[in-house]
N, CA and C atoms as a LAMMPS dump frame, in Angstrom:
ITEM: TIMESTEP
0
ITEM: NUMBER OF ATOMS
414
ITEM: BOX BOUNDS ff ff ff
-5.0000000000000000e+02 5.0000000000000000e+02
-5.0000000000000000e+02 5.0000000000000000e+02
-5.0000000000000000e+02 5.0000000000000000e+02
ITEM: ATOMS id mol type element x y z
1 1 1 N -85.62 -37.457 242.872
2 1 2 C -85.454 -37.999 241.53
3 1 3 C -85.242 -36.863 240.533
4 2 1 N -84.337 -37.086 239.589
5 2 2 C -84.004 -36.059 238.604
6 2 3 C -85.154 -35.859 237.629
7 3 1 N -85.307 -34.617 237.206
8 3 2 C -86.323 -34.307 236.197
9 3 3 C -85.946 -34.997 234.891
10 4 1 N -86.978 -35.425 234.162
11 4 2 C -86.802 -36.101 232.882
12 4 3 C -86.937 -35.078 231.766
13 5 1 N -85.92 -35.013 230.894
14 5 2 C -85.89 -34.07 229.779
15 5 3 C -85.828 -34.864 228.476
16 6 1 N -86.698 -34.524 227.542
17 6 2 C -86.68 -35.136 226.222
18 6 3 C -86.112 -34.132 225.228
19 7 1 N -85 -34.488 224.602
20 7 2 C -84.36 -33.641 223.594
21 7 3 C -84.768 -34.171 222.219
22 8 1 N -85.526 -33.361 221.471
23 8 2 C -85.977 -33.74 220.135
24 8 3 C -85.204 -32.88 219.135
25 9 1 N -84.214 -33.503 218.503
26 9 2 C -83.268 -32.784 217.644
27 9 3 C -82.776 -33.743 216.571
28 10 1 N -82.861 -33.351 215.295
29 10 2 C -82.438 -34.239 214.223
30 10 3 C -80.936 -34.207 213.948
31 11 1 N -80.237 -33.2 214.416
32 11 2 C -78.789 -33.108 214.227
33 11 3 C -78.097 -33.892 215.348
34 12 1 N -77.43 -35.015 215.009
35 12 2 C -76.827 -35.855 216.058
36 12 3 C -75.823 -35.118 216.938
37 13 1 N -75.02 -34.239 216.352
38 13 2 C -74.025 -33.513 217.146
39 13 3 C -74.701 -32.572 218.131
40 14 1 N -75.684 -31.816 217.666
41 14 2 C -76.405 -30.902 218.555
42 14 3 C -77.139 -31.687 219.65
43 15 1 N -77.73 -32.814 219.284
44 15 2 C -78.443 -33.644 220.255
45 15 3 C -77.497 -34.129 221.35
46 16 1 N -76.298 -34.579 220.947
47 16 2 C -75.312 -35.051 221.925
48 16 3 C -74.84 -33.925 222.842
49 17 1 N -74.546 -32.749 222.27
50 17 2 C -74.059 -31.623 223.072
51 17 3 C -75.091 -31.183 224.113
52 18 1 N -76.342 -31.024 223.685
53 18 2 C -77.395 -30.597 224.606
54 18 3 C -77.644 -31.676 225.652
55 19 1 N -77.68 -32.935 225.223
56 19 2 C -77.901 -34.042 226.162
57 19 3 C -76.797 -34.088 227.209
58 20 1 N -75.554 -33.927 226.769
59 20 2 C -74.426 -33.959 227.694
60 20 3 C -74.525 -32.84 228.731
61 21 1 N -74.828 -31.625 228.274
62 21 2 C -74.94 -30.49 229.215
63 21 3 C -76.044 -30.754 230.24
64 22 1 N -77.159 -31.311 229.791
65 22 2 C -78.275 -31.591 230.709
66 22 3 C -77.915 -32.716 231.683
67 23 1 N -77.234 -33.749 231.188
68 23 2 C -76.811 -34.842 232.066
69 23 3 C -75.843 -34.342 233.134
70 24 1 N -74.976 -33.398 232.756
71 24 2 C -74.027 -32.834 233.723
72 24 3 C -74.754 -32.093 234.842
73 25 1 N -75.941 -31.573 234.534
74 25 2 C -76.754 -30.899 235.551
75 25 3 C -77.64 -31.874 236.319
76 26 1 N -77.501 -33.174 236.023
77 26 2 C -78.208 -34.183 236.791
78 26 3 C -79.572 -34.595 236.254
79 27 1 N -79.912 -34.179 235.043
80 27 2 C -81.207 -34.556 234.478
81 27 3 C -81.15 -35.937 233.847
82 28 1 N -82.282 -36.619 233.849
83 28 2 C -82.433 -37.859 233.096
84 28 3 C -82.807 -37.426 231.683
85 29 1 N -81.99 -37.782 230.699
86 29 2 C -82.182 -37.296 229.337
87 29 3 C -82.604 -38.426 228.403
88 30 1 N -83.693 -38.176 227.693
89 30 2 C -84.165 -39.046 226.627
90 30 3 C -83.997 -38.274 225.334
91 31 1 N -83.849 -38.988 224.208
92 31 2 C -83.686 -38.287 222.938
93 31 3 C -84.594 -38.862 221.863
94 32 1 N -84.882 -38.019 220.895
95 32 2 C -85.624 -38.41 219.7
96 32 3 C -85.037 -37.633 218.535
97 33 1 N -85.058 -38.244 217.339
98 33 2 C -84.42 -37.604 216.19
99 33 3 C -85.404 -37.041 215.171
100 34 1 N -86.707 -37.176 215.433
101 34 2 C -87.691 -36.569 214.54
102 34 3 C -88.967 -36.252 215.312
103 35 1 N -89.872 -35.522 214.663
104 35 2 C -91.076 -35.052 215.339
105 35 3 C -92.004 -36.158 215.801
106 36 1 N -92.234 -37.16 214.961
107 36 2 C -93.134 -38.254 215.34
108 36 3 C -92.588 -39.051 216.519
109 37 1 N -91.282 -39.345 216.486
110 37 2 C -90.649 -40.067 217.587
111 37 3 C -90.71 -39.234 218.875
112 38 1 N -90.479 -37.942 218.735
113 38 2 C -90.535 -37.06 219.899
114 38 3 C -91.919 -37.015 220.509
115 39 1 N -92.941 -36.904 219.678
116 39 2 C -94.318 -36.879 220.164
117 39 3 C -94.666 -38.192 220.856
118 40 1 N -94.291 -39.312 220.251
119 40 2 C -94.57 -40.627 220.847
120 40 3 C -93.869 -40.788 222.192
121 41 1 N -92.599 -40.385 222.267
122 41 2 C -91.864 -40.495 223.536
123 41 3 C -92.446 -39.57 224.599
124 42 1 N -92.882 -38.384 224.186
125 42 2 C -93.492 -37.465 225.154
126 42 3 C -94.755 -38.094 225.746
127 43 1 N -95.509 -38.808 224.919
128 43 2 C -96.752 -39.419 225.381
129 43 3 C -96.501 -40.644 226.249
130 44 1 N -95.44 -41.406 225.979
131 44 2 C -95.188 -42.625 226.749
132 44 3 C -94.264 -42.408 227.947
133 45 1 N -93.271 -41.551 227.797
134 45 2 C -92.261 -41.364 228.847
135 45 3 C -92.604 -40.269 229.848
136 46 1 N -93.506 -39.377 229.489
137 46 2 C -93.943 -38.281 230.351
138 46 3 C -92.795 -37.449 230.935
139 47 1 N -91.985 -36.844 230.055
140 47 2 C -90.915 -35.964 230.569
141 47 3 C -91.526 -34.707 231.183
142 48 1 N -90.77 -34.05 232.031
143 48 2 C -91.213 -32.78 232.595
144 48 3 C -91.067 -31.66 231.573
145 49 1 N -90.067 -31.817 230.681
146 49 2 C -89.783 -30.756 229.715
147 49 3 C -89.209 -31.334 228.431
148 50 1 N -89.536 -30.688 227.302
149 50 2 C -88.958 -31.025 226.008
150 50 3 C -88.069 -29.884 225.557
151 51 1 N -86.898 -30.23 225.043
152 51 2 C -86.078 -29.285 224.292
153 51 3 C -86.346 -29.678 222.847
154 52 1 N -87.055 -28.817 222.131
155 52 2 C -87.668 -29.182 220.86
156 52 3 C -87.155 -28.329 219.71
157 53 1 N -86.485 -28.972 218.757
158 53 2 C -86.073 -28.284 217.539
159 53 3 C -87.32 -27.98 216.714
160 54 1 N -87.279 -26.96 215.889
161 54 2 C -88.421 -26.628 215.045
162 54 3 C -88.352 -27.379 213.715
163 55 1 N -87.193 -27.341 213.063
164 55 2 C -87.07 -27.973 211.743
165 55 3 C -86.687 -29.44 211.921
166 56 1 N -87.722 -30.282 211.907
167 56 2 C -87.549 -31.72 212.116
168 56 3 C -88.159 -32.485 210.949
169 57 1 N -87.615 -33.67 210.645
170 57 2 C -88.276 -34.507 209.642
171 57 3 C -89.614 -35.019 210.177
172 58 1 N -90.549 -35.253 209.277
173 58 2 C -91.872 -35.714 209.704
174 58 3 C -92.685 -34.527 210.18
175 59 1 N -92.981 -34.504 211.456
176 59 2 C -93.682 -33.366 212.053
177 59 3 C -92.671 -32.312 212.467
178 60 1 N -92.941 -31.04 212.166
179 60 2 C -92.029 -30 212.648
180 60 3 C -92.324 -29.707 214.127
181 61 1 N -91.434 -28.991 214.744
182 61 2 C -91.566 -28.697 216.171
183 61 3 C -92.815 -27.913 216.521
184 62 1 N -93.244 -27.024 215.637
185 62 2 C -94.474 -26.265 215.898
186 62 3 C -95.665 -27.22 216.031
187 63 1 N -95.744 -28.196 215.114
188 63 2 C -96.86 -29.146 215.142
189 63 3 C -96.753 -30.089 216.352
190 64 1 N -95.544 -30.507 216.692
191 64 2 C -95.356 -31.343 217.886
192 64 3 C -95.868 -30.59 219.105
193 65 1 N -95.48 -29.336 219.234
194 65 2 C -95.904 -28.517 220.366
195 65 3 C -97.423 -28.362 220.39
196 66 1 N -98.012 -28.075 219.23
197 66 2 C -99.467 -27.914 219.146
198 66 3 C -100.185 -29.189 219.597
199 67 1 N -99.689 -30.335 219.147
200 67 2 C -100.315 -31.609 219.515
201 67 3 C -100.144 -31.925 220.994
202 68 1 N -98.989 -31.587 221.546
203 68 2 C -98.78 -31.791 222.989
204 68 3 C -99.794 -30.984 223.792
205 69 1 N -99.984 -29.728 223.396
206 69 2 C -100.899 -28.842 224.112
207 69 3 C -102.356 -29.275 223.956
208 70 1 N -102.69 -29.909 222.828
209 70 2 C -104.066 -30.323 222.566
210 70 3 C -104.449 -31.598 223.317
211 71 1 N -103.461 -32.355 223.781
212 71 2 C -103.699 -33.626 224.473
213 71 3 C -103.674 -33.378 225.981
214 72 1 N -104.754 -33.712 226.666
215 72 2 C -104.831 -33.461 228.117
216 72 3 C -103.733 -34.193 228.889
217 73 1 N -103.233 -35.298 228.353
218 73 2 C -102.184 -36.065 229.03
219 73 3 C -100.821 -35.364 228.968
220 74 1 N -100.596 -34.573 227.926
221 74 2 C -99.287 -33.936 227.751
222 74 3 C -99.359 -32.412 227.763
223 75 1 N -100.527 -31.859 228.003
224 75 2 C -100.694 -30.403 227.932
225 75 3 C -99.805 -29.656 228.921
226 76 1 N -99.456 -30.275 230.04
227 76 2 C -98.665 -29.599 231.06
228 76 3 C -97.164 -29.743 230.909
229 77 1 N -96.709 -30.456 229.887
230 77 2 C -95.277 -30.625 229.672
231 77 3 C -94.681 -29.292 229.234
232 78 1 N -93.581 -28.912 229.839
233 78 2 C -92.901 -27.683 229.438
234 78 3 C -92.225 -27.883 228.086
235 79 1 N -92.164 -26.825 227.287
236 79 2 C -91.519 -26.906 225.974
237 79 3 C -90.571 -25.725 225.799
238 80 1 N -89.298 -26.048 225.582
239 80 2 C -88.286 -25.064 225.211
240 80 3 C -87.951 -25.322 223.757
241 81 1 N -88.365 -24.417 222.879
242 81 2 C -88.039 -24.562 221.466
243 81 3 C -86.632 -24.042 221.228
244 82 1 N -85.897 -24.806 220.423
245 82 2 C -84.515 -24.486 220.105
246 82 3 C -84.394 -24.579 218.595
247 83 1 N -84.184 -23.445 217.927
248 83 2 C -84.258 -23.493 216.475
249 83 3 C -83.353 -22.509 215.77
250 84 1 N -82.929 -22.906 214.574
251 84 2 C -82.196 -21.99 213.699
252 84 3 C -83.141 -20.972 213.078
253 85 1 N -84.444 -21.211 213.187
254 85 2 C -85.444 -20.242 212.71
255 85 3 C -85.515 -19.136 213.761
256 86 1 N -84.728 -18.1 213.539
257 86 2 C -84.534 -17.087 214.575
258 86 3 C -85.275 -15.779 214.322
259 87 1 N -86.122 -15.74 213.295
260 87 2 C -86.892 -14.526 213.039
261 87 3 C -87.914 -14.325 214.156
262 88 1 N -88.251 -13.086 214.398
263 88 2 C -89.247 -12.779 215.433
264 88 3 C -90.566 -13.491 215.144
265 89 1 N -90.919 -13.602 213.858
266 89 2 C -92.169 -14.284 213.498
267 89 3 C -92.131 -15.767 213.87
268 90 1 N -90.941 -16.391 213.771
269 90 2 C -90.804 -17.798 214.158
270 90 3 C -90.979 -17.958 215.66
271 91 1 N -90.357 -17.057 216.398
272 91 2 C -90.487 -17.088 217.851
273 91 3 C -91.948 -16.894 218.251
274 92 1 N -92.611 -15.941 217.627
275 92 2 C -94.022 -15.68 217.904
276 92 3 C -94.869 -16.908 217.603
277 93 1 N -94.592 -17.563 216.479
278 93 2 C -95.33 -18.778 216.127
279 93 3 C -95.111 -19.854 217.186
280 94 1 N -93.878 -20.042 217.607
281 94 2 C -93.575 -21.03 218.641
282 94 3 C -94.336 -20.77 219.934
283 95 1 N -94.354 -19.524 220.348
284 95 2 C -95.053 -19.171 221.586
285 95 3 C -96.564 -19.324 221.415
286 96 1 N -97.085 -19 220.241
287 96 2 C -98.515 -19.18 219.974
288 96 3 C -98.904 -20.658 219.992
289 97 1 N -97.979 -21.523 219.576
290 97 2 C -98.248 -22.967 219.583
291 97 3 C -98.181 -23.541 220.993
292 98 1 N -97.699 -22.725 221.931
293 98 2 C -97.681 -23.166 223.323
294 98 3 C -96.316 -23.356 223.937
295 99 1 N -95.253 -22.987 223.229
296 99 2 C -93.914 -23.12 223.814
297 99 3 C -93.781 -22.21 225.035
298 100 1 N -93.028 -22.678 226.017
299 100 2 C -92.793 -21.893 227.228
300 100 3 C -91.611 -20.952 227.066
301 101 1 N -90.697 -21.283 226.146
302 101 2 C -89.536 -20.445 225.887
303 101 3 C -89.042 -20.786 224.485
304 102 1 N -88.26 -19.894 223.877
305 102 2 C -87.77 -20.08 222.521
306 102 3 C -86.346 -19.558 222.478
307 103 1 N -85.432 -20.397 222.062
308 103 2 C -84.02 -20.042 222.024
309 103 3 C -83.496 -20.275 220.614
310 104 1 N -82.829 -19.265 220.05
311 104 2 C -82.302 -19.377 218.69
312 104 3 C -80.959 -20.107 218.68
313 105 1 N -80.76 -20.902 217.628
314 105 2 C -79.465 -21.559 217.41
315 105 3 C -78.564 -20.606 216.645
316 106 1 N -77.279 -20.7 216.777
317 106 2 C -76.618 -21.655 217.654
318 106 3 C -76.712 -21.195 219.107
319 107 1 N -77.035 -22.122 219.969
320 107 2 C -77.159 -21.803 221.394
321 107 3 C -76.125 -22.613 222.162
322 108 1 N -75.528 -21.985 223.121
323 108 2 C -74.576 -22.673 223.985
324 108 3 C -75.348 -23.73 224.775
325 109 1 N -74.883 -24.982 224.766
326 109 2 C -75.575 -26.023 225.529
327 109 3 C -75.75 -25.679 227.013
328 110 1 N -74.825 -24.903 227.559
329 110 2 C -74.961 -24.496 228.96
330 110 3 C -76.125 -23.529 229.141
331 111 1 N -76.369 -22.679 228.12
332 111 2 C -77.531 -21.797 228.197
333 111 3 C -78.825 -22.604 228.089
334 112 1 N -78.825 -23.622 227.237
335 112 2 C -79.997 -24.494 227.133
336 112 3 C -80.289 -25.118 228.5
337 113 1 N -79.251 -25.652 229.141
338 113 2 C -79.416 -26.263 230.458
339 113 3 C -79.916 -25.242 231.482
340 114 1 N -79.415 -24.017 231.409
341 114 2 C -79.858 -22.97 232.339
342 114 3 C -81.329 -22.622 232.108
343 115 1 N -81.754 -22.566 230.853
344 115 2 C -83.166 -22.272 230.553
345 115 3 C -84.066 -23.402 231.041
346 116 1 N -83.618 -24.647 230.866
347 116 2 C -84.378 -25.808 231.359
348 116 3 C -84.553 -25.693 232.87
349 117 1 N -83.464 -25.382 233.563
350 117 2 C -83.52 -25.249 235.021
351 117 3 C -84.496 -24.148 235.434
352 118 1 N -84.428 -23.016 234.764
353 118 2 C -85.312 -21.896 235.083
354 118 3 C -86.775 -22.256 234.869
355 119 1 N -87.079 -22.891 233.736
356 119 2 C -88.467 -23.275 233.457
357 119 3 C -88.987 -24.265 234.499
358 120 1 N -88.154 -25.232 234.872
359 120 2 C -88.574 -26.21 235.886
360 120 3 C -88.783 -25.548 237.25
361 121 1 N -87.935 -24.594 237.588
362 121 2 C -88.092 -23.87 238.853
363 121 3 C -89.375 -23.039 238.846
364 122 1 N -89.661 -22.391 237.722
365 122 2 C -90.882 -21.594 237.624
366 122 3 C -92.119 -22.475 237.754
367 123 1 N -92.086 -23.649 237.144
368 123 2 C -93.227 -24.565 237.228
369 123 3 C -93.406 -25.047 238.666
370 124 1 N -92.294 -25.362 239.332
371 124 2 C -92.358 -25.848 240.711
372 124 3 C -92.891 -24.776 241.653
373 125 1 N -92.591 -23.509 241.342
374 125 2 C -93.048 -22.411 242.193
375 125 3 C -94.549 -22.176 242.056
376 126 1 N -95.12 -22.693 240.973
377 126 2 C -96.562 -22.531 240.769
378 126 3 C -96.877 -21.264 240.024
379 127 1 N -98.156 -21.081 239.719
380 127 2 C -98.558 -19.892 238.965
381 127 3 C -98.32 -18.613 239.76
382 128 1 N -98.005 -17.565 239.043
383 128 2 C -97.773 -16.262 239.664
384 128 3 C -99.129 -15.674 240.054
385 129 1 N -99.231 -15.263 241.288
386 129 2 C -100.457 -14.636 241.775
387 129 3 C -100.316 -13.125 241.662
388 130 1 N -101.272 -12.496 241.055
389 130 2 C -101.276 -11.037 240.957
390 130 3 C -102.137 -10.516 242.103
391 131 1 N -101.493 -9.819 242.994
392 131 2 C -102.211 -9.312 244.165
393 131 3 C -102.862 -7.98 243.829
394 132 1 N -104.075 -7.808 244.295
395 132 2 C -104.766 -6.538 244.078
396 132 3 C -104.299 -5.493 245.09
397 133 1 N -103.6 -5.967 246.122
398 133 2 C -103.13 -5.048 247.139
399 133 3 C -104.156 -4.757 248.218
400 134 1 N -105.412 -5.057 247.98
401 134 2 C -106.469 -4.792 248.947
402 134 3 C -106.448 -5.83 250.07
403 135 1 N -106.42 -5.386 251.256
404 135 2 C -106.517 -6.244 252.417
405 135 3 C -105.284 -7.09 252.676
406 136 1 N -104.144 -6.724 252.121
407 136 2 C -102.944 -7.54 252.341
408 136 3 C -102.335 -7.305 253.711
409 137 1 N -102.576 -6.166 254.287
410 137 2 C -102.147 -5.88 255.662
411 137 3 C -100.655 -5.877 255.864
412 138 1 N -99.865 -5.969 254.823
413 138 2 C -98.462 -5.864 254.712
414 138 3 C -97.609 -6.213 255.761
């Protein structure tokens, strides 16, 4: 079964472009046009990953991400923030709120799809184990 991706983006053209690129890669794509709708869909639809704009009407993407992480039901959902807020401080804020990756706009929809694929592969591989090297017997 294809991974479920929720695209939360208030710009209809950007939402369509990103959704199309993800659908071409075989993902099941859901969309939301504002922060509250995105949060509600994340809680009811249980996507594996959100592509989340930062500047949204209602709740901004930072707050959506913070709320997802605070809820035990949605804490494990991957979040790729996609935003025109491209300052290093914005990226840092996004990562502090719990985003798994942050991509500045304008972003090629194919790059968005590639980042989604990478994040899903990393999650499927499980947490990275740091070996102490002792007793590994190589």
